[in-house]
C-alpha positions in Angstrom: 7.5 -76.8 4.0 6.5 -74.1 6.5 5.7 -70.6 5.3 9.0 -69.2 6.6 11.0 -71.7 4.6 8.9 -71.1 1.4 9.4 -67.3 1.7 13.1 -67.7 2.3 13.4 -69.9 -0.8 11.6 -67.4 -2.9 13.7 -64.5 -1.5 17.0 -66.3 -2.3 15.9 -66.9 -5.9 14.7 -63.3 -6.3 17.8 -61.9 -4.8 20.1 -64.0 -7.0 18.3 -62.6 -10.1 18.4 -59.0 -8.8 22.1 -59.4 -8.2 22.9 -59.8 -11.9 20.7 -56.9 -13.1 23.0 -54.1 -11.9 26.6 -55.3 -12.5 29.6 -53.2 -11.6 31.3 -52.9 -14.9 34.1 -50.4 -14.4 32.3 -47.6 -16.3 32.3 -44.0 -15.1 28.6 -44.2 -14.3 29.0 -47.2 -12.0 28.2 -45.2 -8.9 24.5 -45.2 -9.8 24.6 -49.0 -10.1 26.3 -49.2 -6.7 23.6 -46.9 -5.2 20.9 -49.0 -6.8 22.3 -52.2 -5.5 22.8 -50.7 -2.1 19.1 -50.1 -1.7 17.9 -53.1 -3.7 19.9 -56.1 -2.5 20.1 -55.8 1.3 17.0 -56.2 3.3 13.4 -56.2 2.2 10.8 -58.9 2.5 10.1 -59.3 -1.3 6.4 -59.5 -0.5 5.3 -58.0 -3.9 7.4 -60.3 -6.1 6.3 -63.3 -4.1 2.6 -62.3 -4.5 3.1 -62.1 -8.2 4.7 -65.5 -8.4 2.1 -67.1 -6.3 -0.8 -65.7 -8.3 1.0 -66.7 -11.5 1.2 -70.3 -10.2 -2.4 -70.2 -9.0 -3.6 -69.3 -12.4 -1.7 -72.0 -14.2 1.9 -70.6 -14.6 4.3 -73.5 -14.1 7.8 -72.2 -15.0 10.3 -69.4 -14.3 9.0 -67.0 -16.9 7.4 -64.5 -14.5 10.6 -63.8 -12.6 11.4 -60.8 -14.7 8.2 -59.1 -13.6 8.8 -60.2 -10.0 12.2 -58.5 -10.0 10.8 -55.5 -11.7 8.2 -55.1 -9.0 10.9 -55.1 -6.3 12.9 -52.6 -8.3 9.9 -50.2 -8.6 9.1 -50.7 -4.9 12.7 -49.9 -4.0 12.8 -46.8 -6.2 9.7 -45.5 -4.3 11.4 -46.1 -0.9 14.6 -44.2 -2.0 12.5 -41.2 -3.2 10.2 -41.4 -0.2 13.2 -41.0 2.1 14.6 -37.9 0.4 14.7 -34.6 2.3 12.1 -33.2 0.0 9.7 -36.0 1.0 9.8 -37.8 4.4 13.5 -36.9 5.1 14.2 -40.3 6.8 17.8 -41.2 7.4 17.5 -44.9 7.9 15.9 -47.7 5.8 16.1 -51.4 6.2 18.5 -51.1 9.1 21.1 -48.9 7.4 21.5 -45.3 6.3 19.1 -44.3 3.6 20.4 -44.1 0.0 20.7 -40.3 0.1 22.7 -40.5 3.3 25.1 -43.1 1.9 25.4 -41.7 -1.6 24.2 -38.1 -1.5 20.9 -36.7 -2.5 21.6 -36.3 -6.3 22.8 -39.9 -6.6 19.9 -41.3 -4.6 17.5 -39.4 -7.0 19.3 -41.0 -10.0 19.3 -44.4 -8.4 15.6 -44.3 -8.0 15.2 -43.2 -11.6 17.5 -46.0 -12.6 15.5 -48.6 -10.8 12.2 -47.4 -12.3 13.6 -47.2 -15.8 15.4 -50.5 -15.8 12.3 -52.3 -14.3 10.4 -51.8 -17.5 13.3 -52.9 -19.6 13.4 -56.2 -17.6 9.7 -56.7 -18.1 10.0 -56.1 -21.8 12.6 -58.9 -22.0 10.2 -61.5 -20.6 10.3 -64.7 -22.8 8.0 -67.7 -23.2 4.9 -65.8 -22.2 2.7 -64.5 -25.1 3.5 -60.9 -26.1 -0.1 -59.7 -25.6 0.0 -60.8 -21.9 3.4 -59.2 -21.4 2.1 -55.9 -22.9 -1.1 -56.0 -20.8 0.9 -56.6 -17.7 3.4 -53.8 -18.4 0.5 -51.4 -19.0 -1.1 -52.4 -15.7 2.2 -52.1 -13.8 2.9 -48.6 -15.3 -0.5 -47.4 -14.3 0.1 -48.7 -10.7 3.4 -46.8 -10.5 2.0 -43.6 -12.1 -0.5 -40.8 -11.4 -3.4 -43.2 -10.9 -1.2 -45.3 -8.5 1.8 -44.6 -6.3 2.6 -41.1 -7.5 -1.0 -40.0 -7.1 -1.0 -41.3 -3.6 2.3 -39.6 -2.8 0.8 -36.3 -4.1 -2.1 -36.6 -1.7 0.3 -37.6 1.1 2.5 -34.6 0.6 0.3 -31.8 -0.6 -3.4 -32.4 0.5 -4.7 -31.9 4.0 -6.3 -35.2 5.1 -9.1 -34.7 7.5 -11.5 -37.6 6.8 -11.4 -41.3 6.4 -12.5 -41.3 2.8 -9.5 -39.2 1.7 -7.1 -41.1 3.9 -8.1 -44.5 2.5 -8.1 -43.1 -1.1 -4.5 -42.1 -0.5 -3.7 -45.6 0.9 -5.4 -47.3 -2.0 -3.2 -45.3 -4.4 0.1 -45.1 -2.5 0.3 -48.5 -0.9 -2.3 -50.8 -2.5 -1.5 -49.9 -6.1 1.8 -51.9 -6.4 0.3 -54.8 -4.3 -2.6 -54.8 -6.8 -0.1 -54.9 -9.6 1.7 -57.8 -8.1 -1.5 -59.9 -7.8 -3.0 -58.8 -11.1 0.1 -59.1 -13.2 0.6 -62.6 -12.0 -3.0 -63.4 -13.2 -2.5 -61.6 -16.5 0.8 -63.3 -17.3 -0.7 -66.7 -16.6 -3.7 -66.0 -18.9 -6.3 -65.6 -16.2 -9.7 -64.2 -17.1 -11.4 -61.0 -16.1 -13.1 -62.6 -13.2 -9.8 -63.7 -11.7 -8.3 -60.3 -12.4 -11.2 -58.7 -10.5 -10.7 -61.1 -7.6 -7.0 -60.4 -7.5 -7.7 -56.6 -7.3 -10.2 -57.1 -4.5 -7.8 -59.3 -2.6 -4.9 -56.9 -3.0 -7.0 -53.9 -1.9 -7.9 -55.6 1.3 -4.3 -56.8 1.9 -2.9 -53.4 1.0 -5.1 -51.5 3.5 -4.3 -54.0 6.2 -0.6 -53.7 5.4 -0.6 -49.9 5.6 -2.5 -49.9 8.9 0.1 -52.2 10.4 2.8 -49.8 9.0 1.0 -47.0 10.8 0.9 -48.9 14.1 4.6 -49.9 13.8 5.6 -46.2 13.2 3.7 -45.1 16.3 4.7 -47.9 18.7 7.2 -50.3 17.0 10.9 -50.7 17.9 13.2 -48.9 15.5 15.9 -51.6 16.0 13.5 -54.3 14.7 11.8 -52.2 12.0 15.1 -51.0 10.6 14.1 -47.3 10.4 13.2 -44.6 12.9 9.8 -44.7 14.4 7.7 -41.6 14.9 8.3 -40.4 11.3 4.5 -39.8 10.8 4.3 -37.7 14.0 7.5 -35.8 13.1 6.0 -34.9 9.7 2.6 -34.1 11.2 0.9 -36.8 9.1 -2.6 -38.0 9.6 -2.7 -41.8 9.7 -5.2 -44.5 10.5 -3.9 -44.5 14.1 -4.4 -40.8 14.6 -7.7 -40.6 12.8 -9.4 -43.9 14.0 -7.5 -44.7 17.2 -5.4 -47.7 17.8 -8.1 -50.3 18.5 -10.3 -49.4 15.6 -7.4 -49.3 13.2 -6.2 -52.7 14.4 -9.7 -54.1 14.1 -10.0 -52.8 10.6 -6.7 -54.4 9.7 -7.9 -57.7 11.0 -11.2 -57.4 9.1 -9.4 -56.6 5.9 -7.1 -59.5 6.3 -10.0 -61.9 6.8 -11.7 -60.4 3.8 -8.6 -61.0 1.7 -8.5 -64.6 2.8 -12.2 -65.1 1.9 -11.5 -63.8 -1.6 -8.7 -66.3 -2.0 -11.2 -69.1 -1.5 -13.1 -68.0 -4.6 -10.0 -68.8 -6.8 -10.0 -72.5 -6.3 -6.6 -74.3 -6.5 -3.9 -74.2 -3.9 -4.1 -70.9 -2.0 -2.4 -72.1 1.2 0.8 -70.2 0.7 -1.1 -67.0 -0.1 -3.3 -67.5 3.0 -0.4 -68.0 5.3 1.4 -65.0 3.9 -1.7 -62.9 4.3 -2.0 -63.9 8.0 1.7 -63.4 8.5 1.6 -59.8 7.3 -1.0 -58.9 9.9 1.3 -60.1 12.7 4.5 -58.7 11.4 6.8 -56.6 13.6 8.8 -54.8 10.8 
């Protein structure tokens, strides 16, 4: 099966499971579930959950047990997007081709929807069955760290409150804000499958390379992509006077770095052994994406 078909199959399965996590039950608090579903279920490439599932398979996992973690990753990613779009952050009105959550449901409900997605994600992880509890606990701890101060939140703090004027600080921010959840996807897949420390280290290195390349392409798309294809307004970084890889390095150097990072990620995959073809094709595809 071609990579597009494999990704589509994964997405359908992930979406069907996400659909049952936030049911509409007729309760007075259903609005927050509606807002959560609004941002979670429509759009999104499901890259992080697919990475987790592929690394889980690569390290010997052979059943559906990791899907709870896969769904939790998408929930945490979606929470970060909802909060990132808020007026107090990037103040973006569009996401995934439709009005951002705070435009559709109001700022207060969007804030609560993000909180809801983050909280429920860890409940879903804790309900994982047929994987040894020590692996589940280790993966939960890794995921929490990736979402917290030493991960996405730390990166967002740098992004919103620190003047970035050099490459080291810029890529430190990228490593935290963008790479952390991608690292969690790869590493949690390895942990849940019982992979050893060497494979965990390889997964971290792969994800760091992939995450930096992914963010550079995001920067390029924001500066020169088509809003109708991307699904959100372009020029947001310029509007918010943000320093990016494009503004700091220039377009050609940034694109060259993204290519080098992608090649580095692919070389790391070869050290795993086993069937890494889907991961390789996905890694290449992300470099060429237009959204």
